[in-house]
N, C-alpha and C positions, 0 to 999 in steps of 0.2 A: 774262309773267304779268299778266293783270289782275286787279286785287284789288278788291273792295267795302267800303268801311267804312261801318256802319251807327252811326248817333250821332257823325257826324262834327264838328259842333258842339259837342259835350261836352267836359269836360276831358280825357279819357284818348283820345276818338275825334279829337280835333285834332291831337294828338301822333303818334298812329298814323299819319295821314293826311300830316301834314308828313315824317314821316321814310320813309313809303312811297313818295311822289309821285318820288322821285329816284331809286327802285330799280326801280320797277316803274310799270306803268298801272294809277295809283290813282284812285278817285274815291270822293266820299262820297254819303251820303244823310241827311237830317235833317227833323224835323218842322219846324225853326226854323233861320233863316239862319247861317252860319259866322260867327263874329266875328272872326276873324283875317283882315285882308283879302287877304293872300296866298293864301287857301285858298279864298276864296269863290265862285269860278268852277269849282271843282271839286266843291262840295256842291250836291245836287239837293234841292229840297225836296221831301216826300210824306209817306204815311203808310204804315207797313209794316203796318196792320191792314187796307189794302186789296189783297187777293191779287191782283187784276187790276195793279195798281201794281206790286207785287212781280215778278210775272211779267215786267213790263217791263224793270225794271232788272236782274235777272240776267243777260241775256242776253249770251253771249260772256262771262260771267265765270267766271275759274279759281277764286277763293277768296274767302271772305267772312269779315269779321270782324266777329263782330255785338255791339256795343257799346249798340243803342239800348235803353233802357228807362226805366222810372219807377222812379228810384233812392231814393226819400225812403220812408223807414219810417214817418213821421209820417203822410204822404199814405196809404201803402196802408192805414193804419187808415182815415181819414178816406174814402176812396174807392176800395174793395178791387176793385170792379166795373172801374175804371179801371187798377189794377195789373195785375188779369188781362189784359186787352186789350191793354195795352202791352207785357206782360212774357212772356205765353203765346201768346196769340193770334199775335202779331207774330211770334214764334219759331217757330212751328208753318208760318205761312205761308212764312217764309224756307226751313225746311228742305223743305218739301213742293215748294217750288219747286225748290230745289237737285237735289231727287231726281229729279226730273220732267226736268230739264233738262242733267243731267250736270256740275253743278258739281264740281269734285274736292274742296276744302277748305272747312271750314266751322268757324272758331274762335269759341267761344261763351264770352262773358266773364259769368260768373257771379259769386258774391259769399261772402265769408266768414261772410256771414248765414245760409247753410244751415245751419251747424253748430249754431246756437242757444248755451246755455249750455254752456261746454265742461265735459267731465267730466277734462279733463287738459290741461296746457299744456307744451310747445307742441302744437299741433293737428295732427295730420298728416290725410291726405285719407281714411285708412280712419275717422277719428272719425266717431260716431253722428252721422246728419242729422236735428237735431232744432229748425227754424226756429221763432222765437217772436215771429214776425211774418207779414202777409199778405206782404209784400216778400220774406221768405226763402223762403216756401212758393213764391211764383211764380219764383222763380230757381232752385231745385229741380226744379220741374216743368221747366223749360226744360232742366235736365241729362237727366232722364230722356227727355226726347223726343230730345236728341240722341243718347244712348245707343240707342233705338229705330230712328234713321234711320240709324246707324252701318253698318248693313249695304250701304247704298247710297252714303252721301257719308263722306268722312272726316272724322270729328269729333273736336274737342279741346274740353277744357273748362278754362278758368281761373277761380280763384277769388282774386281779389285782397282783400288784408285793407283797411287804411284808407289811402286814395291819398289824397296832395294834391300840389299845384303850385301855380306864380303863375297859373295859370287858373281856379282856385277862384273862385267867384262869391260874394265875403262878403254881397253884398244879398239871396241867395236864402236865405229861412227855413229851408230843408232843407238846408243845406250842412253839412259836417261841421264837427268842433270846431274843428279848427285854424282855420278860414274864420271860425267866429264869434269865436272868441277874438283873430283881428286885426283883425276889424271893431269890437271893442270897444277894443282899445290905439289904435288909429286915431283914436278920441274921446278919448283919454287918460283911458280909463275900465278899470277892472280887469277881466278875463274874469270869467265866471259860472262855477262848478263845481256840478254837480247831484251831490248825495253828499259823501263826504270826499275824493276825489280821488284815491283809491289805486287805483282801477281802472285798468287796463292796454290799451294797445292796439299794434298793430305798424303805426306809418306807415311808408308806402313811398311815394317819390317816382314820379309818374305815369311818369317816362320809364324807370325801371325794369320797371315794366309793359310799356312798349312794347318794351325790351328782349327781353322773354320772351314776347311774342306774336310777336316775328320770329323767336325761337327755335321756337315750338312750330307756326309756319307751317310749317317746315323737319322737325323733329326729332320732335313731338308723337305718341304712340301713338294709334291709333284708338280713339274711346268713351273714353280716359283722362281723369281729372281732374286738375290740378295746382295748387297753394298758389302766389300770388306775394305775398312779403313781405320783411323783412330777417330776420326770424328772432329780433328783439330787442324786448323789451318797456319800453314809456315809460309811466310814470303820468301822468294827467290832471293832476295837481298838479305835477309837474316840467315838463310841458309849458307849464302855464299861467307858471310861472316864468319859462321859457326867453323866451317871447313877450316877455312883460313887461320883460326886463332888455334884450333886443333893439330892445324901443321905446323904452325909457327912461320906463317908467311905474312910479312908485315905489307902495309899499304893500303889501297882499295881495290876493288873488283873492278874490271875494264865493262863500259858497258858499249853495246854495240845496237844497231836499229833493231828494233821489234820484229819478230817474225811474223809473216802471213799466218792468220788463222789462230795465234798463240792466245789460248783461252785465259781470262784475268784471272777468274777465281774458282777453286776446285775445293770441295770438301764433301766427304760421305755423311750422311745420316745412316748411322748404323743401327738406329731403333729395332729393325728386325732381326738382323744377327745378334743382337745382344738377347732379344727374347729367347731365341735358341741355345742362350748359354755363352754366347762369343764374350770375352773380355780382351780388349788389344793390351798387349803388354808392350808396344813399343814406346821407347824413350829416344828422341831423336838425338839429342847430344850424347847420350852414353852410346846408343848405337853407333853412332859415327866414330866414337873413340876407339870403340870395341872392333871396328873396321879397319882403322889405322893400326890398331895392335896387330892385326893379323896379318896385314899387308908386310909390316914390317918384320915380322918372323919368318916371312917367304924367303 
């Protein structure tokens, strides 16, 4: 099977390409070069907003795993047009090309941001969709286009919760909370918590997401959406304390005013994913320790 991974230079995409290259004829595409040396020759640079380019790269491809996206909530507010072009136009281009050229499978990586402020926790796939940012709106739009094109392409939607790994970029101002906390403690500074720290998240290792991508490529139902997380809540305060403890940083986290629109609780209901055979292996404390070990060896 020939598989194209979009966003192959990113955190999840690089792990997907790394996993699939030994099992399939896998190639990647991204706007930027791949930072993983062993994968660089497999990643083509190009812009998925260019339909002519998209038509060229999907030739002879059997399946697409679509990870390429503008992933920053903050940036989606600052530049919503860029968000639309990267997250909606690029997705439409790929789906149209897949439909026209007979690509069999299309796995779309969406986001838990489509749910907005949860009415209940854990959040199942039937939870109302009420995104509270342009980013969430654009990812939900991509889901609707996947469903529209599901008559001609076998589309499957994955909604990851809070993904982390050693390939997070702590220097990126739009990185997730784990990357930001690690960046602070590496400077021997305490993490900065916005609000009281009681807000919760479902932190899932990128490798678990890759496991589920592999499962859905084989077993995912056409047009269906699946959550991928651990089904466990971790408070931001407990996360900060764990990272400080691992890094040997004394004292207490720094508290700042709450951020506008910050969701209070988030946790995935992964019943549907488990029915397909998904078994999350994320162990937050152990995985954080491994990340620190990898950083120390760099």
